[in-house]
Short mmCIF file of the C-alpha atoms (twelve columns), coordinates in Angstrom:
data_MODEL
# 
_entry.id   MODEL 
# 
loop_
_atom_site.group_PDB 
_atom_site.id 
_atom_site.type_symbol 
_atom_site.label_atom_id 
_atom_site.label_alt_id 
_atom_site.label_comp_id 
_atom_site.label_asym_id 
_atom_site.label_seq_id 
_atom_site.Cartn_x 
_atom_site.Cartn_y 
_atom_site.Cartn_z 
_atom_site.pdbx_PDB_model_num 
ATOM 1   C CA . MET A 1   73.775  96.062  96.873  1 
ATOM 2   C CA . ASN A 2   76.999  95.410  97.938  1 
ATOM 3   C CA . VAL A 3   75.959  94.949  101.570 1 
ATOM 4   C CA . LEU A 4   73.261  92.392  100.014 1 
ATOM 5   C CA . SER A 5   75.960  90.250  97.709  1 
ATOM 6   C CA . ALA A 6   78.334  90.483  100.823 1 
ATOM 7   C CA . PHE A 7   75.691  88.957  102.931 1 
ATOM 8   C CA . ALA A 8   74.598  86.559  101.104 1 
ATOM 9   C CA . ARG A 9   78.384  85.045  100.332 1 
ATOM 10  C CA . ARG A 10  78.695  85.017  103.748 1 
ATOM 11  C CA . TRP A 11  75.584  83.012  104.941 1 
ATOM 12  C CA . SER A 12  74.889  80.997  101.701 1 
ATOM 13  C CA . LEU A 13  76.696  77.943  102.896 1 
ATOM 14  C CA . PHE A 14  76.035  78.147  106.635 1 
ATOM 15  C CA . LEU A 15  72.285  78.312  105.364 1 
ATOM 16  C CA . GLY A 16  72.766  75.469  102.725 1 
ATOM 17  C CA . ALA A 17  74.155  73.404  105.600 1 
ATOM 18  C CA . VAL A 18  71.126  74.140  107.604 1 
ATOM 19  C CA . LEU A 19  68.438  73.164  104.782 1 
ATOM 20  C CA . LEU A 20  70.490  70.092  104.578 1 
ATOM 21  C CA . TRP A 21  70.569  69.562  108.189 1 
ATOM 22  C CA . GLU A 22  66.707  70.060  107.976 1 
ATOM 23  C CA . ILE A 23  66.382  67.636  104.913 1 
ATOM 24  C CA . ALA A 24  68.539  64.617  106.309 1 
ATOM 25  C CA . THR A 25  67.251  64.760  109.816 1 
ATOM 26  C CA . ARG A 26  63.147  64.665  108.733 1 
ATOM 27  C CA . VAL A 27  64.394  61.968  106.138 1 
ATOM 28  C CA . ALA A 28  65.884  59.660  109.031 1 
ATOM 29  C CA . GLY A 29  63.349  60.259  111.703 1 
ATOM 30  C CA . ASP A 30  66.113  60.077  114.564 1 
ATOM 31  C CA . VAL A 31  65.060  61.093  118.237 1 
ATOM 32  C CA . TYR A 32  68.202  62.130  119.251 1 
ATOM 33  C CA . PHE A 33  69.138  64.390  116.043 1 
ATOM 34  C CA . PRO A 34  65.767  66.628  115.967 1 
ATOM 35  C CA . PRO A 35  65.448  69.171  112.447 1 
ATOM 36  C CA . PRO A 36  66.412  72.389  113.361 1 
ATOM 37  C CA . THR A 37  62.925  73.764  112.964 1 
ATOM 38  C CA . GLY A 38  62.190  71.433  116.070 1 
ATOM 39  C CA . ILE A 39  65.074  72.774  117.968 1 
ATOM 40  C CA . LEU A 40  64.141  76.438  117.649 1 
ATOM 41  C CA . GLY A 41  60.269  75.786  118.398 1 
ATOM 42  C CA . ALA A 42  62.002  74.256  121.358 1 
ATOM 43  C CA . ALA A 43  64.223  77.317  122.253 1 
ATOM 44  C CA . ALA A 44  61.067  79.710  121.366 1 
ATOM 45  C CA . GLU A 45  59.125  77.643  123.954 1 
ATOM 46  C CA . MET A 46  61.812  77.715  126.210 1 
ATOM 47  C CA . TRP A 47  62.968  81.639  125.870 1 
ATOM 48  C CA . PHE A 48  60.638  83.585  124.328 1 
ATOM 49  C CA . THR A 49  57.564  82.788  125.823 1 
ATOM 50  C CA . GLY A 50  57.475  85.291  128.716 1 
ATOM 51  C CA . PRO A 51  55.325  88.452  129.743 1 
ATOM 52  C CA . ALA A 52  55.313  91.620  128.102 1 
ATOM 53  C CA . ALA A 53  56.941  93.092  131.264 1 
ATOM 54  C CA . GLN A 54  59.971  90.636  130.858 1 
ATOM 55  C CA . LEU A 55  60.552  91.481  127.199 1 
ATOM 56  C CA . PHE A 56  59.040  88.583  126.398 1 
ATOM 57  C CA . LEU A 57  61.608  86.398  128.150 1 
ATOM 58  C CA . THR A 58  60.822  83.546  130.248 1 
ATOM 59  C CA . ASP A 59  61.906  83.338  133.718 1 
ATOM 60  C CA . VAL A 60  64.773  80.732  132.281 1 
ATOM 61  C CA . VAL A 61  66.466  83.373  130.373 1 
ATOM 62  C CA . TYR A 62  67.127  85.187  133.917 1 
ATOM 63  C CA . GLU A 63  67.811  82.376  136.259 1 
ATOM 64  C CA . HIS A 64  70.204  79.999  133.858 1 
ATOM 65  C CA . ILE A 65  71.694  82.447  130.668 1 
ATOM 66  C CA . VAL A 66  71.950  85.635  132.309 1 
ATOM 67  C CA . PRO A 67  74.163  84.184  135.380 1 
ATOM 68  C CA . SER A 68  75.902  81.796  132.612 1 
ATOM 69  C CA . VAL A 69  77.219  85.015  130.528 1 
ATOM 70  C CA . GLY A 70  78.252  87.010  133.889 1 
ATOM 71  C CA . ARG A 71  80.266  84.594  134.877 1 
ATOM 72  C CA . ALA A 72  82.094  83.757  131.553 1 
ATOM 73  C CA . LEU A 73  82.644  87.476  130.936 1 
ATOM 74  C CA . GLY A 74  83.507  87.884  134.655 1 
ATOM 75  C CA . GLY A 75  85.707  85.201  134.912 1 
ATOM 76  C CA . TRP A 76  87.249  86.367  131.088 1 
ATOM 77  C CA . THR A 77  87.695  89.825  132.787 1 
ATOM 78  C CA . ILE A 78  89.481  88.815  135.583 1 
ATOM 79  C CA . ALA A 79  91.732  86.652  133.151 1 
ATOM 80  C CA . VAL A 80  92.431  90.160  131.013 1 
ATOM 81  C CA . LEU A 81  93.528  92.157  133.818 1 
ATOM 82  C CA . LEU A 82  95.584  89.243  135.432 1 
ATOM 83  C CA . GLY A 83  97.313  88.259  131.905 1 
ATOM 84  C CA . VAL A 84  98.246  91.543  130.706 1 
ATOM 85  C CA . GLY A 85  99.364  92.922  133.717 1 
ATOM 86  C CA . LEU A 86  101.395 90.334  134.554 1 
ATOM 87  C CA . GLY A 87  102.480 89.617  130.713 1 
ATOM 88  C CA . THR A 88  103.468 93.217  130.640 1 
ATOM 89  C CA . VAL A 89  106.267 92.982  134.001 1 
ATOM 90  C CA . LEU A 90  107.237 89.736  132.537 1 
ATOM 91  C CA . GLY A 91  107.597 91.055  129.096 1 
ATOM 92  C CA . ARG A 92  109.653 93.845  130.416 1 
ATOM 93  C CA . SER A 93  111.630 91.733  132.452 1 
ATOM 94  C CA . ARG A 94  115.038 90.367  130.839 1 
ATOM 95  C CA . THR A 95  114.932 87.853  133.289 1 
ATOM 96  C CA . GLY A 96  111.611 86.828  134.600 1 
ATOM 97  C CA . MET A 97  110.497 84.439  132.312 1 
ATOM 98  C CA . ASP A 98  113.599 82.489  132.798 1 
ATOM 99  C CA . TYR A 99  112.311 81.777  136.430 1 
ATOM 100 C CA . VAL A 100 108.460 81.574  135.838 1 
ATOM 101 C CA . GLY A 101 108.771 80.127  132.217 1 
ATOM 102 C CA . PRO A 102 108.724 76.267  133.637 1 
ATOM 103 C CA . LEU A 103 106.062 76.619  136.072 1 
ATOM 104 C CA . PHE A 104 103.742 78.268  133.131 1 
ATOM 105 C CA . ALA A 105 104.559 75.364  130.740 1 
ATOM 106 C CA . PHE A 106 103.586 72.887  133.667 1 
ATOM 107 C CA . SER A 107 100.341 74.866  134.695 1 
ATOM 108 C CA . ARG A 108 99.013  75.111  131.039 1 
ATOM 109 C CA . ALA A 109 99.514  71.685  130.044 1 
ATOM 110 C CA . ILE A 110 97.172  70.929  132.957 1 
ATOM 111 C CA . PRO A 111 93.530  70.744  131.010 1 
ATOM 112 C CA . PRO A 112 91.651  72.800  133.350 1 
ATOM 113 C CA . PRO A 113 88.749  70.516  133.279 1 
ATOM 114 C CA . THR A 114 90.379  67.950  135.089 1 
ATOM 115 C CA . LEU A 115 90.962  70.889  138.431 1 
ATOM 116 C CA . VAL A 116 87.398  71.402  138.788 1 
ATOM 117 C CA . PRO A 117 87.456  68.647  141.603 1 
ATOM 118 C CA . VAL A 118 90.169  70.292  143.179 1 
ATOM 119 C CA . PHE A 119 88.377  73.425  142.914 1 
ATOM 120 C CA . LEU A 120 85.203  72.039  144.673 1 
ATOM 121 C CA . VAL A 121 87.159  71.063  147.138 1 
ATOM 122 C CA . LEU A 122 88.520  74.580  147.792 1 
ATOM 123 C CA . PHE A 123 85.743  76.802  146.736 1 
ATOM 124 C CA . GLY A 124 82.712  74.694  146.927 1 
ATOM 125 C CA . ILE A 125 79.594  74.390  144.732 1 
ATOM 126 C CA . GLY A 126 78.924  78.177  143.410 1 
ATOM 127 C CA . THR A 127 80.389  80.761  141.667 1 
ATOM 128 C CA . GLY A 128 83.809  81.090  143.422 1 
ATOM 129 C CA . MET A 129 84.722  77.194  141.556 1 
ATOM 130 C CA . GLN A 130 83.269  78.484  138.080 1 
ATOM 131 C CA . LEU A 131 85.510  81.647  138.558 1 
ATOM 132 C CA . THR A 132 88.360  79.947  139.659 1 
ATOM 133 C CA . THR A 133 88.175  77.499  136.818 1 
ATOM 134 C CA . ILE A 134 87.519  80.185  134.091 1 
ATOM 135 C CA . VAL A 135 90.275  82.216  135.040 1 
ATOM 136 C CA . PHE A 136 92.845  79.457  134.850 1 
ATOM 137 C CA . GLY A 137 91.638  77.907  131.522 1 
ATOM 138 C CA . ALA A 138 91.183  81.631  130.042 1 
ATOM 139 C CA . LEU A 139 94.827  83.420  131.839 1 
ATOM 140 C CA . TRP A 140 97.371  81.274  129.762 1 
ATOM 141 C CA . PRO A 141 96.381  82.680  126.029 1 
ATOM 142 C CA . ILE A 142 96.297  86.320  127.193 1 
ATOM 143 C CA . LEU A 143 99.614  86.008  129.435 1 
ATOM 144 C CA . LEU A 144 101.601 84.378  127.004 1 
ATOM 145 C CA . ASN A 145 100.548 86.831  123.845 1 
ATOM 146 C CA . THR A 146 101.030 90.068  126.122 1 
ATOM 147 C CA . VAL A 147 104.806 88.876  126.958 1 
ATOM 148 C CA . ASP A 148 105.742 87.702  123.435 1 
ATOM 149 C CA . GLY A 149 104.366 91.305  122.269 1 
ATOM 150 C CA . VAL A 150 105.559 93.198  124.693 1 
ATOM 151 C CA . ARG A 151 109.094 91.691  123.966 1 
ATOM 152 C CA . SER A 152 108.655 92.447  120.043 1 
ATOM 153 C CA . VAL A 153 107.847 96.390  120.227 1 
ATOM 154 C CA . ASP A 154 109.976 97.942  117.577 1 
ATOM 155 C CA . ARG A 155 113.681 98.768  118.409 1 
ATOM 156 C CA . VAL A 156 113.512 102.393 116.754 1 
ATOM 157 C CA . LYS A 157 110.481 102.721 118.932 1 
ATOM 158 C CA . GLN A 158 112.303 102.327 122.048 1 
ATOM 159 C CA . ASP A 159 115.021 104.373 120.991 1 
ATOM 160 C CA . THR A 160 113.036 107.039 119.820 1 
ATOM 161 C CA . ALA A 161 111.337 107.094 123.758 1 
ATOM 162 C CA . ARG A 162 114.376 106.782 125.732 1 
ATOM 163 C CA . SER A 163 116.184 110.141 123.101 1 
ATOM 164 C CA . PHE A 164 113.002 112.171 124.291 1 
ATOM 165 C CA . GLY A 165 113.136 111.011 127.973 1 
ATOM 166 C CA . THR A 166 109.603 109.523 127.851 1 
ATOM 167 C CA . PRO A 167 108.543 108.691 131.385 1 
ATOM 168 C CA . ARG A 168 108.090 105.000 132.531 1 
ATOM 169 C CA . HIS A 169 104.641 105.059 133.032 1 
ATOM 170 C CA . TYR A 170 103.469 106.795 129.585 1 
ATOM 171 C CA . TRP A 171 106.277 104.454 127.792 1 
ATOM 172 C CA . VAL A 172 104.309 101.369 128.746 1 
ATOM 173 C CA . LEU A 173 100.903 102.975 128.291 1 
ATOM 174 C CA . GLY A 174 101.731 104.918 125.350 1 
ATOM 175 C CA . VAL A 175 104.168 102.674 123.229 1 
ATOM 176 C CA . VAL A 176 104.359 99.081  124.615 1 
ATOM 177 C CA . LEU A 177 101.018 97.827  124.880 1 
ATOM 178 C CA . PRO A 178 99.502  99.779  121.729 1 
ATOM 179 C CA . ALA A 179 102.494 98.496  120.081 1 
ATOM 180 C CA . ALA A 180 101.850 94.968  121.474 1 
ATOM 181 C CA . SER A 181 98.333  94.981  120.818 1 
ATOM 182 C CA . PRO A 182 97.604  93.101  117.715 1 
ATOM 183 C CA . LYS A 183 98.865  90.117  119.620 1 
ATOM 184 C CA . ILE A 184 97.422  90.966  123.101 1 
ATOM 185 C CA . PHE A 185 94.038  90.828  121.142 1 
ATOM 186 C CA . ALA A 186 94.761  87.554  119.510 1 
ATOM 187 C CA . GLY A 187 95.077  86.217  122.775 1 
ATOM 188 C CA . LEU A 188 91.801  87.450  124.049 1 
ATOM 189 C CA . ARG A 189 90.041  86.407  121.027 1 
ATOM 190 C CA . LEU A 190 91.270  83.041  122.254 1 
ATOM 191 C CA . SER A 191 90.678  83.088  125.582 1 
ATOM 192 C CA . LEU A 192 86.940  84.179  125.349 1 
ATOM 193 C CA . SER A 193 85.991  80.891  123.516 1 
ATOM 194 C CA . ILE A 194 88.010  79.100  126.187 1 
ATOM 195 C CA . ALA A 195 86.128  80.982  128.925 1 
ATOM 196 C CA . LEU A 196 82.856  80.063  127.536 1 
ATOM 197 C CA . ILE A 197 83.494  76.359  127.408 1 
ATOM 198 C CA . LEU A 198 84.978  76.047  130.547 1 
ATOM 199 C CA . MET A 199 81.726  78.112  131.906 1 
ATOM 200 C CA . VAL A 200 79.607  75.181  130.688 1 
ATOM 201 C CA . VAL A 201 82.142  72.844  132.115 1 
ATOM 202 C CA . SER A 202 81.676  73.818  135.267 1 
ATOM 203 C CA . GLU A 203 78.253  74.299  135.186 1 
ATOM 204 C CA . MET A 204 77.387  70.633  134.289 1 
ATOM 205 C CA . VAL A 205 79.657  69.576  137.294 1 
ATOM 206 C CA . GLY A 206 78.581  71.575  139.910 1 
ATOM 207 C CA . ALA A 207 75.949  74.456  139.792 1 
ATOM 208 C CA . GLU A 208 72.692  75.378  141.319 1 
ATOM 209 C CA . ASN A 209 71.730  77.270  137.684 1 
ATOM 210 C CA . GLY A 210 73.309  77.989  134.495 1 
ATOM 211 C CA . ILE A 211 73.458  76.947  130.966 1 
ATOM 212 C CA . GLY A 212 75.387  74.050  131.806 1 
ATOM 213 C CA . LYS A 213 73.158  72.174  134.341 1 
ATOM 214 C CA . GLU A 214 70.286  72.863  132.081 1 
ATOM 215 C CA . LEU A 215 71.835  71.303  128.957 1 
ATOM 216 C CA . ILE A 216 72.662  68.040  131.347 1 
ATOM 217 C CA . PHE A 217 69.183  68.684  132.737 1 
ATOM 218 C CA . ALA A 218 67.633  68.062  129.776 1 
ATOM 219 C CA . GLN A 219 69.313  65.208  128.017 1 
ATOM 220 C CA . GLN A 220 68.876  63.173  130.919 1 
ATOM 221 C CA . ARG A 221 65.227  63.334  130.682 1 
ATOM 222 C CA . PHE A 222 65.700  62.805  126.967 1 
ATOM 223 C CA . ASP A 223 64.229  66.302  125.820 1 
ATOM 224 C CA . PHE A 224 67.003  66.175  123.094 1 
ATOM 225 C CA . PRO A 225 65.203  69.387  121.262 1 
ATOM 226 C CA . ALA A 226 65.790  71.610  124.375 1 
ATOM 227 C CA . MET A 227 69.420  70.013  124.686 1 
ATOM 228 C CA . TRP A 228 70.076  70.778  121.162 1 
ATOM 229 C CA . ALA A 229 68.580  74.357  121.704 1 
ATOM 230 C CA . TRP A 230 70.885  74.850  124.646 1 
ATOM 231 C CA . ILE A 231 73.872  73.711  122.125 1 
ATOM 232 C CA . VAL A 232 73.193  76.194  119.019 1 
ATOM 233 C CA . LEU A 233 72.918  78.833  121.988 1 
ATOM 234 C CA . LEU A 234 75.853  78.404  122.840 1 
ATOM 235 C CA . GLY A 235 76.956  78.552  119.258 1 
ATOM 236 C CA . VAL A 236 74.998  81.856  118.970 1 
ATOM 237 C CA . LEU A 237 76.733  83.171  122.500 1 
ATOM 238 C CA . GLY A 238 80.149  82.218  121.093 1 
ATOM 239 C CA . TYR A 239 79.548  83.834  117.605 1 
ATOM 240 C CA . GLY A 240 78.096  87.197  118.925 1 
ATOM 241 C CA . LEU A 241 80.975  87.776  121.322 1 
ATOM 242 C CA . ASN A 242 83.538  86.797  119.379 1 
ATOM 243 C CA . ALA A 243 81.714  89.348  116.640 1 
ATOM 244 C CA . LEU A 244 81.925  92.027  119.404 1 
ATOM 245 C CA . LEU A 245 85.519  91.557  120.610 1 
ATOM 246 C CA . LEU A 246 86.656  92.009  116.932 1 
ATOM 247 C CA . THR A 247 84.393  95.085  116.333 1 
ATOM 248 C CA . VAL A 248 86.633  96.429  119.374 1 
ATOM 249 C CA . GLU A 249 89.813  95.294  118.128 1 
ATOM 250 C CA . ARG A 250 89.251  97.035  114.569 1 
ATOM 251 C CA . ARG A 251 88.672  99.876  116.493 1 
ATOM 252 C CA . VAL A 252 91.505  99.904  118.663 1 
ATOM 253 C CA . LEU A 253 93.894  98.843  116.045 1 
ATOM 254 C CA . GLY A 254 92.300  101.070 113.681 1 
ATOM 255 C CA . TRP A 255 95.494  103.507 113.313 1 
ATOM 256 C CA . GLN A 256 97.470  100.095 112.092 1 
ATOM 257 C CA . GLN A 257 97.741  99.746  108.382 1 
ATOM 258 C CA . SER A 258 95.533  96.520  107.555 1 
ATOM 259 C CA . ARG A 259 97.583  93.446  106.886 1 
ATOM 260 C CA . ASP A 260 95.427  92.531  103.776 1 
ATOM 261 C CA . GLN A 261 95.855  95.774  102.291 1 
ATOM 262 C CA . PRO A 262 98.404  96.201  99.442  1 
ATOM 263 C CA . THR A 263 101.130 98.339  100.449 1 
ATOM 264 C CA . ALA A 264 102.147 100.939 97.771  1 
ATOM 265 C CA . LYS A 265 105.044 100.106 95.573  1 
ATOM 266 C CA . THR A 266 107.696 102.918 94.765  1 
ATOM 267 C CA . THR A 267 108.905 102.753 91.233  1 
ATOM 268 C CA . GLY A 268 112.072 104.689 89.774  1 
ATOM 269 C CA . ALA A 269 111.507 107.897 87.518  1 
# 
């Protein structure tokens, strides 16, 4: 019963907004804004009318959706490896950020979509350009949050590790990264959203397949139910990937006391 009430509280506003959207679009009758039922119908026709051998998924899913998700996750994974690794090194260095900080501040101020033409010249139309665009944009939240997290390791933990003569590699893997993990995960969540956005942007500019390409193609042929179906799909993908990452974060940070949990108060006798 508690599960049902929690589900109702969480989704009541969303379902109410969808219902209002359905009513408003049917009353307005605007071709540019189809009702949610029309969008769901277009989505079902595009993606779920395939043969049983393909789990009822159409070729569109395998030719466009799967490659797009692969690019987003691939670019994000590369950004994670680079950001956490380089951020840990710079965070442990006393002067590293003094040298590279201005360069990082300049680079992350450049909107990644404006570099798509540059990446097109360097890598051509294809996966290389798209992955580079995703990595460039998704790298900065991970890198800077990792540096901040590594630098904020509790002084007591540092002194304790030194007093026990902890080896450097164990100190980094067993003390520094776990202590910095809350800030690192904050950067991971932000960068995952950026990776999804840049995946779409890079596919709109130059791609042989992908969600971004199909979204633009639907808009150009004035197939607005299909266009909105792709937009809704992006929202579903963003929500699902974020929920999956939050689940991993809760398991990884389960050893930490929840910020929402009230601390015990000691009272005098």
